[in-house]
C-alpha positions in Angstrom: -9.3 38.5 -37.9 -9.7 35.0 -37.4 -13.3 33.4 -37.3 -13.8 30.1 -36.0 -17.1 28.1 -36.6 -17.5 24.6 -35.2 -19.7 22.2 -37.6 -19.4 19.1 -35.7 -17.0 17.9 -32.7 -17.2 14.7 -30.6 -17.3 11.1 -31.3 -19.8 11.5 -33.5 -18.0 13.8 -36.4 -15.5 16.8 -36.4 -15.3 19.5 -38.1 -14.5 23.1 -37.8 -14.2 25.8 -40.5 -11.7 28.9 -39.8 -10.8 31.8 -41.5 -8.8 34.7 -41.5 -11.4 36.9 -43.8 -9.7 35.9 -46.9 -8.9 32.2 -47.2 -11.2 29.9 -45.6 -10.1 26.5 -43.9 -11.6 23.4 -43.2 -10.0 21.6 -39.9 -10.9 18.1 -40.3 -13.6 16.5 -42.3 -15.5 14.1 -39.9 -19.3 14.5 -41.4 -20.6 14.3 -45.0 -20.0 17.2 -46.5 -23.5 17.5 -47.8 -24.1 18.6 -43.9 -21.2 20.8 -44.2 -22.2 22.5 -46.8 -25.3 22.8 -45.4 -23.9 24.4 -42.2 -22.2 27.0 -44.3 -25.0 27.9 -45.9 -23.5 26.3 -49.4 -20.4 29.0 -49.2 -18.3 26.2 -49.8 -16.9 26.8 -53.3 -13.8 29.2 -51.8 -12.8 26.7 -48.9 -8.7 26.3 -49.9 -8.4 23.2 -48.3 -8.5 20.8 -45.3 -6.4 19.9 -42.3 -6.7 15.8 -41.2 -5.4 15.2 -38.1 -5.7 11.2 -38.7 -7.8 8.5 -39.8 -10.4 8.0 -37.5 -13.7 7.8 -38.8 -15.2 11.1 -36.9 -12.4 13.0 -38.4 -12.5 12.1 -42.2 -15.6 10.2 -43.3 -16.3 12.9 -45.5 -13.0 12.7 -47.0 -14.1 11.1 -50.3 -16.8 13.9 -51.1 -14.8 16.4 -50.3 -12.1 15.7 -52.6 -14.5 15.4 -55.3 -15.7 19.2 -54.8 -12.5 20.2 -55.5 -11.1 20.6 -52.2 -7.6 19.6 -51.4 -7.1 17.7 -47.9 -3.5 17.4 -46.0 -2.4 15.1 -43.7 0.8 13.0 -42.8 1.9 9.7 -44.9 1.1 8.0 -42.3 -2.9 9.0 -42.2 -2.8 8.8 -46.0 -2.2 5.2 -46.3 -4.7 4.1 -43.7 -7.2 6.0 -44.7 -6.5 4.3 -48.0 -8.4 7.3 -50.4 -6.1 7.3 -53.6 -6.9 10.8 -55.3 -4.6 13.8 -56.6 -6.3 16.2 -54.3 -4.6 13.8 -51.3 -1.3 16.1 -50.2 1.1 14.6 -47.7 2.9 17.0 -45.3 6.1 16.7 -43.2 6.0 17.2 -39.6 8.1 20.7 -38.6 8.1 21.5 -42.1 5.5 24.4 -42.9 3.9 25.0 -45.8 1.7 27.8 -47.2 -2.6 27.6 -48.3 -3.7 31.0 -49.2 -2.7 34.0 -46.9 -2.2 31.2 -44.1 1.3 29.8 -43.0 1.0 26.0 -41.9 3.0 23.8 -39.3 2.4 20.6 -38.6 3.7 18.5 -35.7 3.8 15.1 -33.9 1.3 14.6 -31.5 0.4 11.7 -29.2 -2.7 9.0 -30.2 -3.3 5.5 -30.7 -3.2 6.1 -34.8 -0.1 5.8 -37.4 0.6 9.4 -38.4 -1.4 12.0 -36.3 -0.8 15.7 -36.4 -1.6 19.0 -34.5 -1.3 22.2 -36.9 0.1 25.6 -36.0 -1.8 28.1 -38.6 -0.2 31.4 -38.9 -2.0 34.6 -40.7 -0.2 37.6 -42.8 -1.8 39.5 -39.8 0.7 37.6 -37.5 -2.1 35.6 -35.7 -1.5 32.3 -35.0 -4.2 29.4 -34.4 -3.0 26.3 -32.4 -5.7 22.9 -33.7 -4.7 20.2 -31.5 -7.3 16.9 -30.9 -6.9 13.4 -29.8 -3.6 13.8 -28.1 -2.8 12.6 -24.5 0.5 14.8 -24.4 1.6 17.7 -26.6 5.7 18.0 -25.9 6.1 21.0 -28.0 5.4 24.8 -26.4 4.6 27.8 -28.3 4.2 31.4 -28.5 2.6 34.1 -29.3 -0.6 32.3 -29.9 -3.6 33.8 -30.5 -6.0 31.6 -30.6 -6.1 27.7 -29.2 -8.4 24.8 -30.8 -7.6 21.8 -28.1 -9.0 18.6 -27.4 -10.7 18.2 -23.7 -12.1 14.6 -23.3 -12.2 13.8 -20.6 -11.6 14.5 -16.3 -9.4 11.9 -14.3 -11.8 12.6 -11.6 -15.1 12.1 -13.6 -13.6 8.8 -15.4 -12.2 7.2 -12.2 -16.3 7.9 -10.2 -17.5 6.2 -13.5 -15.6 3.4 -13.3 -16.2 3.0 -9.7 -20.3 3.3 -10.4 -19.9 0.9 -13.6 -20.9 3.3 -15.6 -17.5 2.8 -18.1 -15.4 -0.5 -18.3 -12.3 -0.5 -16.5 -10.5 -1.2 -19.6 -11.5 2.3 -21.1 -9.5 3.9 -18.7 -6.3 2.6 -20.4 -7.2 3.6 -23.3 -8.6 7.0 -22.9 -5.3 8.3 -20.7 -3.0 6.8 -23.8 -5.1 8.4 -26.1 -7.1 11.4 -25.5 -6.5 14.6 -23.6 -7.6 15.0 -20.4 -9.0 18.7 -18.1 -6.0 17.5 -15.9 -3.1 17.7 -18.9 -4.8 20.7 -20.7 -4.6 22.6 -17.6 -1.1 21.9 -17.5 -0.1 22.3 -21.1 -1.7 26.3 -20.8 0.5 26.4 -18.1 3.7 25.7 -19.7 2.9 27.9 -23.0 2.5 31.8 -23.8 -0.6 32.8 -23.2 -0.3 36.7 -23.2 -2.2 37.2 -26.5 -4.7 34.4 -26.2 -7.9 36.1 -27.5 -9.6 32.9 -27.1 -9.7 29.1 -26.2 -11.6 26.5 -27.5 -12.5 23.4 -25.9 -12.9 20.3 -28.4 -14.3 16.3 -28.6 -15.5 16.4 -24.7 -16.2 12.8 -23.8 -20.2 12.2 -23.7 -20.1 10.2 -20.6 -16.5 11.3 -18.8 -16.8 15.7 -19.2 -18.9 18.2 -17.9 -18.7 21.3 -20.1 -19.8 23.9 -17.4 -17.1 22.3 -15.3 -14.6 22.3 -18.0 -15.4 25.8 -19.2 -15.2 27.5 -15.9 -12.2 26.0 -14.6 -10.0 26.8 -17.8 -11.3 30.2 -17.7 -10.1 30.7 -13.7 -6.9 29.4 -14.8 -6.5 31.3 -17.9 -8.6 34.7 -17.6 -9.4 34.0 -21.1 -12.6 34.0 -23.0 -13.4 30.2 -23.5 -15.7 28.4 -25.9 -17.3 24.8 -25.8 -18.9 23.9 -29.1 
């Protein structure tokens, strides 16, 4: 059974621990490894790998210490080049070419963000559970069957953003970048409606903006839309 623990989420750092009961993984390492260790009560020796979506520091700031700790990090060639870390534990994987990591089968796929070569990941375990992990993208062009767990960015609401721009709380130039790089509540809803949610057990809304989101509203609206258990870490 898949268990998800959010160690950090948001612009200050992102890191998640997932396990199927046999193979623990990290999704992102955007905080210091010492902090990861502390939050996992120093139970990090069995972590089989770390999946990194892109090169922004809030997703990979801890990578030097993670590889030094003996944990392989998986990413696109574009992300590897942009991060610029040279280490034998940096592993390049290709979009739409699955690979195995312990008891997981992992399928990277391309997403839309203002960086070199960002990925999302579809993780499948031997029990047939499927976990979708997608963050820092304004759109997902793929459709997925049989998902059981969804971890997806829900950064802002266009309605809240427009209100903040009108009141002067957020500069106008921010809007252009946000709508071309981050997932809005409105787009997350469309994505969920377009996918098969029949087997979904839980949905995690990640990477909420400090200024342009509303945790309670986002959680309520996604629960009303899907009828699923929703977490906002």
